[in-house]
C-alpha positions as CSV (number, residue, x, y, z in Angstrom):
1,M,-8.1,-173.1,-121.3
2,K,-4.6,-174.0,-119.6
3,I,-1.5,-171.8,-120.0
4,A,2.3,-172.9,-119.0
5,A,5.1,-170.8,-117.9
6,L,8.3,-172.3,-118.8
7,I,11.7,-171.0,-117.3
8,P,14.9,-173.0,-118.8
9,A,17.4,-172.5,-116.3
10,R,20.7,-174.7,-117.4
11,A,23.6,-174.7,-115.7
12,G,26.5,-175.1,-118.1
13,S,26.3,-171.2,-119.2
14,K,30.2,-170.6,-120.8
15,R,30.2,-167.0,-120.7
16,V,28.8,-166.3,-117.6
17,P,29.1,-169.7,-114.9
18,L,26.0,-170.5,-112.8
19,K,24.4,-167.4,-114.2
20,N,20.8,-168.6,-114.1
21,I,21.4,-168.7,-110.0
22,K,23.8,-165.9,-110.0
23,P,22.7,-163.1,-107.5
24,L,20.9,-159.5,-108.8
25,G,19.5,-157.1,-106.8
26,G,19.7,-159.6,-103.9
27,K,18.3,-162.5,-105.3
28,P,19.5,-165.3,-107.5
29,L,18.7,-164.2,-111.5
30,L,16.0,-166.9,-112.2
31,F,14.2,-166.1,-109.4
32,W,12.9,-162.5,-111.1
33,S,11.3,-164.7,-113.8
34,I,9.7,-166.4,-111.3
35,D,8.8,-163.7,-109.3
36,V,7.1,-162.4,-112.3
37,A,4.9,-165.3,-113.2
38,L,4.0,-165.8,-109.6
39,A,2.6,-162.1,-109.9
40,C,0.4,-163.4,-112.8
41,D,-1.2,-165.7,-111.2
42,F,-2.8,-167.1,-114.1
43,F,-0.5,-169.3,-115.0
44,N,-1.9,-173.3,-114.1
45,C,1.6,-174.3,-114.1
46,I,4.8,-172.8,-113.4
47,C,8.2,-174.7,-114.2
48,V,11.6,-174.5,-113.8
49,S,13.5,-176.8,-116.4
50,T,17.1,-177.4,-115.4
51,E,20.1,-180.6,-115.6
52,S,20.8,-179.5,-112.2
53,E,20.5,-180.8,-109.3
54,E,22.1,-177.9,-107.5
55,V,19.4,-175.4,-109.2
56,I,16.6,-177.6,-108.2
57,E,17.9,-177.5,-104.7
58,I,17.5,-173.3,-104.7
59,V,14.4,-173.5,-106.4
60,Q,12.6,-175.8,-103.7
61,E,14.1,-174.2,-100.7
62,H,12.6,-170.6,-101.9
63,Y,9.4,-171.9,-103.6
64,P,6.7,-174.2,-102.3
65,R,5.6,-177.0,-104.6
66,S,2.7,-176.1,-105.2
67,D,3.7,-173.2,-106.6
68,V,6.3,-173.5,-108.3
69,K,7.2,-177.3,-110.2
70,T,10.8,-178.4,-111.2
71,L,11.6,-180.7,-113.9
72,L,15.6,-182.4,-114.5
73,R,15.4,-182.7,-118.1
74,P,18.1,-185.0,-119.4
75,A,21.7,-184.0,-120.3
76,V,21.4,-183.8,-123.9
77,L,18.9,-181.2,-124.0
78,A,21.5,-179.1,-121.7
79,T,24.4,-179.1,-124.3
80,D,25.4,-175.2,-125.8
81,S,23.9,-177.0,-129.3
82,A,20.5,-178.6,-127.3
83,D,17.1,-176.9,-129.1
84,L,15.0,-174.7,-127.0
85,R,12.1,-176.2,-128.9
86,D,13.2,-179.4,-127.3
87,V,13.3,-178.4,-124.1
88,C,9.8,-177.3,-124.5
89,T,8.2,-180.2,-125.9
90,H,10.2,-182.1,-123.5
91,F,8.2,-180.2,-120.6
92,L,4.9,-180.5,-122.8
93,E,5.1,-184.1,-123.0
94,Q,5.1,-184.0,-119.3
95,E,1.7,-181.9,-119.1
96,E,-0.8,-182.9,-122.1
97,H,-3.5,-180.5,-120.6
98,V,-1.4,-177.4,-121.3
99,D,-3.2,-175.2,-124.4
100,Y,-0.4,-172.6,-124.5
101,L,3.3,-172.4,-123.3
102,S,5.0,-169.6,-122.1
103,L,8.7,-168.9,-122.2
104,F,10.5,-167.4,-119.3
105,M,14.0,-167.1,-120.5
106,P,16.2,-166.0,-117.2
107,T,17.9,-163.7,-118.9
108,Y,15.5,-161.2,-119.1
109,P,14.9,-160.1,-115.6
110,F,12.7,-157.2,-116.0
111,R,9.2,-158.1,-116.7
112,D,6.4,-156.2,-116.2
113,P,3.6,-158.7,-114.7
114,A,0.9,-155.9,-115.8
115,R,2.0,-156.2,-119.4
116,I,1.0,-159.9,-119.3
117,I,-2.3,-159.4,-117.6
118,D,-3.4,-156.1,-119.5
119,D,-2.1,-156.6,-122.8
120,I,-1.2,-160.3,-123.3
121,A,-3.7,-162.3,-121.3
122,P,-6.8,-160.9,-123.0
123,A,-5.5,-162.3,-126.3
124,L,-5.1,-165.6,-125.3
125,F,-7.9,-166.2,-123.7
126,S,-9.7,-164.8,-127.0
127,R,-8.3,-168.1,-128.2
128,Q,-7.5,-165.8,-131.7
129,I,-3.8,-165.7,-131.5
130,D,-1.1,-168.5,-132.3
131,R,1.8,-166.8,-131.0
132,V,2.6,-164.0,-128.7
133,V,6.2,-162.3,-129.5
134,S,8.1,-159.2,-128.4
135,V,9.3,-156.0,-130.1
136,R,11.8,-153.5,-128.3
137,E,10.9,-149.8,-128.6
138,G,13.5,-148.1,-130.5
139,N,15.9,-151.3,-131.0
140,F,16.4,-152.0,-134.5
141,A,17.5,-155.4,-136.4
142,T,19.1,-153.6,-139.8
143,F,20.7,-154.8,-142.7
144,D,23.9,-152.9,-141.4
145,Y,26.1,-155.7,-140.1
146,W,29.7,-156.2,-140.9
147,I,31.8,-159.0,-140.2
148,K,36.4,-158.6,-140.2
149,R,37.8,-161.2,-142.9
150,E,41.7,-160.8,-143.1
151,N,42.0,-157.0,-144.1
152,H,38.7,-155.9,-145.0
153,F,35.6,-155.9,-142.8
154,H,32.7,-157.3,-145.1
155,R,29.2,-156.2,-145.6
156,M,26.5,-159.2,-144.5
157,F,23.9,-157.7,-146.6
158,K,23.9,-155.8,-150.2
159,G,23.1,-152.9,-151.1
160,N,22.0,-149.8,-148.4
161,P,20.8,-150.7,-144.5
162,L,17.7,-151.8,-144.0
163,W,15.8,-150.9,-140.7
164,C,13.1,-153.0,-138.9
165,G,11.9,-153.9,-135.3
166,A,14.2,-155.8,-133.6
167,G,12.4,-159.2,-131.6
168,N,13.4,-160.4,-128.1
169,A,12.7,-162.8,-125.9
170,A,11.0,-160.8,-122.8
171,Y,7.7,-162.5,-123.7
172,F,7.0,-165.3,-126.0
173,F,3.5,-167.4,-126.0
174,Q,2.7,-170.6,-128.1
175,K,0.0,-172.4,-128.5
176,R,0.9,-176.2,-127.6
177,A,0.8,-177.7,-131.3
178,F,3.1,-175.6,-132.9
179,F,5.7,-176.6,-130.5
180,F,6.1,-179.9,-132.3
181,L,5.6,-178.6,-136.0
182,E,8.5,-177.4,-138.0
183,P,7.3,-173.8,-139.6
184,H,6.4,-174.9,-142.8
185,Q,3.6,-177.2,-141.0
186,W,2.0,-174.6,-139.1
187,P,-1.4,-174.7,-140.2
188,T,-1.6,-170.8,-140.5
189,P,1.4,-168.9,-141.9
190,L,3.8,-167.6,-139.7
191,G,3.0,-163.9,-138.1
192,E,-0.5,-164.1,-139.5
193,R,-2.4,-164.5,-135.7
194,T,0.8,-163.4,-133.7
195,L,0.0,-160.5,-131.1
196,R,3.8,-158.4,-131.1
197,V,4.4,-156.8,-128.0
198,Q,6.0,-153.6,-127.7
199,T,8.6,-153.4,-124.9
200,N,10.7,-151.0,-123.1
201,Y,14.5,-150.4,-123.2
202,K,14.1,-152.2,-119.3
203,E,11.8,-154.8,-120.5
204,S,14.5,-155.7,-123.3
205,I,17.6,-156.4,-121.2
206,D,19.3,-159.5,-122.1
207,I,22.2,-160.8,-119.5
208,D,24.7,-163.0,-121.9
209,T,27.8,-161.2,-120.4
210,N,29.5,-160.0,-117.3
211,K,28.8,-156.7,-118.5
212,D,25.3,-157.4,-119.2
213,F,24.9,-158.1,-115.1
214,E,26.8,-154.9,-114.6
215,Q,24.7,-152.8,-116.3
216,A,21.3,-154.9,-114.6
217,E,22.4,-154.6,-111.4
218,K,22.4,-150.2,-112.0
219,I,18.9,-151.2,-113.6
220,S,18.0,-152.7,-110.6
221,R,19.2,-149.9,-108.1
222,G,16.9,-147.3,-110.2
223,Y,19.2,-146.5,-112.5
224,R,18.3,-145.8,-116.6
225,Q,20.6,-145.0,-119.4
226,V,19.8,-141.6,-121.1
227,R,21.3,-141.1,-124.9
228,K,22.7,-137.7,-126.0
229,K,20.8,-135.8,-128.6
230,L,22.9,-136.3,-131.8
231,A,23.6,-133.6,-134.0
232,I,24.9,-133.4,-138.3
233,F,28.1,-131.7,-138.5
234,S,28.7,-130.3,-142.0
235,D,31.6,-129.2,-144.5
236,E,32.1,-129.0,-148.2
237,T,33.2,-132.4,-148.5
238,S,31.2,-134.2,-145.7
239,E,29.0,-134.7,-142.3
240,F,29.8,-136.4,-139.3
241,V,26.8,-137.5,-136.9
242,A,27.9,-137.2,-133.3
243,P,26.3,-136.3,-129.9
244,V,25.8,-132.6,-129.3
245,G,29.5,-130.9,-128.5
246,A,31.6,-133.3,-130.1
247,D,34.3,-131.3,-131.6
248,I,35.0,-132.0,-135.3
249,K,38.1,-130.3,-135.6
250,S,39.8,-132.3,-133.7
251,F,37.9,-135.4,-134.6
252,R,39.4,-135.1,-138.1
253,E,42.6,-134.1,-136.4
254,Y,42.8,-138.1,-134.8
255,L,41.8,-139.3,-138.2
256,K,44.9,-138.0,-139.4
257,D,46.7,-139.2,-136.4
258,K,45.7,-143.1,-136.9
259,G,46.2,-142.6,-140.7
260,I,42.6,-142.5,-141.7
261,R,41.8,-140.3,-144.8
262,A,38.7,-138.7,-144.5
263,D,38.4,-138.6,-148.2
264,L,37.0,-142.2,-148.3
265,P,34.8,-143.8,-146.4
266,V,35.4,-144.4,-142.7
267,L,33.2,-147.1,-140.7
268,V,32.7,-146.4,-136.7
269,L,32.1,-149.7,-135.7
270,K,30.7,-151.1,-132.6
271,P,29.3,-155.1,-131.5
272,A,26.2,-155.8,-133.1
273,D,23.5,-154.9,-130.8
274,P,21.0,-156.9,-131.6
275,L,22.7,-159.8,-132.5
276,F,21.8,-161.5,-135.9
277,T,22.4,-165.2,-134.8
278,F,21.4,-168.1,-137.8
279,L,18.5,-169.1,-136.1
280,R,17.0,-165.0,-137.4
281,W,17.7,-166.1,-140.6
282,Y,16.1,-168.9,-140.8
283,E,13.0,-167.3,-139.5
284,C,13.6,-164.5,-142.4
285,N,14.8,-166.8,-145.3
286,S,13.7,-164.5,-147.7
287,N,16.3,-162.2,-146.9
288,Q,18.7,-164.6,-148.1
289,T,18.3,-162.7,-151.6
290,Y,20.6,-159.7,-150.3
291,Y,23.4,-162.0,-148.4
292,T,27.1,-160.6,-149.9
293,D,28.9,-163.8,-151.0
294,E,30.9,-163.6,-147.5
295,T,27.7,-164.1,-145.6
296,Q,26.5,-166.8,-147.9
297,K,30.3,-168.8,-147.0
298,L,29.9,-168.0,-143.4
299,I,26.0,-169.6,-143.1
300,A,27.8,-172.7,-144.8
301,R,29.8,-173.2,-142.4
302,L,27.2,-172.5,-139.1
303,P,25.4,-175.4,-137.2
304,G,21.9,-174.9,-136.6
305,S,21.3,-174.7,-132.9
306,G,20.2,-170.6,-133.1
307,H,22.5,-170.2,-130.0
308,S,24.4,-166.4,-130.0
309,Q,27.3,-168.5,-129.1
310,D,27.5,-170.4,-132.5
311,F,27.8,-166.8,-134.3
312,P,31.1,-165.3,-135.1
313,T,31.6,-161.7,-133.4
314,H,30.0,-159.2,-135.7
315,W,29.5,-155.8,-136.0
316,M,27.3,-152.7,-136.8
317,H,27.8,-148.8,-137.6
318,T,27.5,-147.0,-134.3
319,L,24.7,-144.6,-134.3
320,S,26.2,-142.4,-132.5
321,Y,29.2,-141.5,-134.8
322,R,29.0,-141.7,-138.2
323,F,31.2,-139.9,-141.0
324,L,29.7,-139.5,-144.1
325,R,31.1,-138.2,-147.7
326,K,28.8,-135.9,-149.6
327,T,30.0,-137.3,-153.0
328,V,28.4,-140.3,-153.2
329,D,26.0,-142.7,-151.7
330,A,25.3,-143.0,-148.0
331,Y,28.1,-145.4,-147.2
332,G,30.5,-145.0,-150.8
333,I,31.3,-148.5,-150.1
334,A,32.7,-150.6,-153.3
335,D,32.0,-154.4,-153.4
336,N,30.5,-154.2,-150.1
337,Q,34.0,-154.4,-148.2
338,V,36.2,-151.5,-146.2
339,P,39.9,-152.3,-145.4
340,L,41.0,-152.2,-141.6
341,T,42.8,-149.1,-142.3
342,Q,39.6,-147.5,-142.6
343,V,37.9,-148.7,-139.8
344,I,37.5,-147.3,-136.1
345,V,36.0,-149.8,-133.3
346,E,33.8,-147.3,-130.9
347,K,35.8,-148.9,-128.1
348,E,39.2,-147.5,-129.2
349,L,37.5,-144.2,-130.4
350,Q,36.2,-143.7,-126.5
351,H,40.2,-144.7,-125.6
352,E,42.2,-142.6,-127.9
353,W,40.3,-139.7,-128.8
354,S,40.6,-137.3,-125.3
355,D,37.5,-134.9,-126.9
356,Y,35.5,-138.1,-126.7
357,I,32.1,-137.9,-125.9
358,A,29.9,-141.0,-124.6
359,P,26.7,-140.9,-126.4
360,V,24.6,-142.1,-123.4
361,E,24.8,-141.9,-119.6
362,W,24.0,-143.7,-116.4
363,V,21.1,-141.5,-114.4
364,K,18.9,-142.2,-111.0
365,F,15.8,-142.5,-112.2
366,S,14.1,-140.4,-109.6
367,E,16.2,-137.3,-111.0
368,I,14.4,-138.3,-115.1
369,V,11.3,-137.5,-113.2
370,D,12.3,-134.7,-111.3
371,K,13.5,-132.8,-114.6
């Protein structure tokens, strides 16, 4: 049985130019993925697929061609709208004897070789699974997504939030034949022979913006994000969830100064994490029953590439600051919408409220261990 590792590294990133060769911790970003694949020592082929001669030159200068191949892909497979599956089939057409293909997205630099060797490899060699996917511990996909439309924030899904484990692309392996078929053509149902690997916070880091790069730099130097404990503060009419030590009286004064009514629903939103992309919708068609009318309109206008950049800005209710009324359901929101006058973005809260307590802090890993 032959297993290949494909590292797609196009040069055309818009948000972070030349992202895949930008230095992280002293080496180009894509080198982190190459080094993990080499450390596993069971891949029959490790290949970097790119449209860029510059990327090929950088890889070939550092790695012997006997260890890491490069594949120059057509420009049409390196556009913003290119389908990643087409990139995979382009490689597989050159490598006819590959049984399983692993996708090493360069934006996940902190994979653990031991995870692949100890957890994934035995399952692959058993030949009893079709796919391997990864799910992050403590990170959740949710129906608690919001989009901004004119004078309101609208729910993307009907009803109360539903929370479930969020997938990521840190680890992905799949049988060769599945790349050439549509999901409805697969010989086994989606998920029937799928190994789900639990990943930790570090493994799940996905670099998509300059801010992500800044956080990854801290992690490469041994820092970790530590989330503070939350507490529930309560009075006759409402409950407020916030980090331990928050001054609720001060928060109520802040709301009053902004003209926000405490007797109506208040949303404290942050940019969605994880993003809810069109691709995730495509793979979860059963969710369509719960789409709001605004979401249905949005989907009709979206391209089908699955890229997060094709999806409009969307939000989720932060877990660290929540304001809830007791007299109604958890949100008390009619018609799945809240006026802009009752919405706070957590970043504004951080800059405008003098008593704001950050829900996370960066701590050197050695200090965490010592404690």
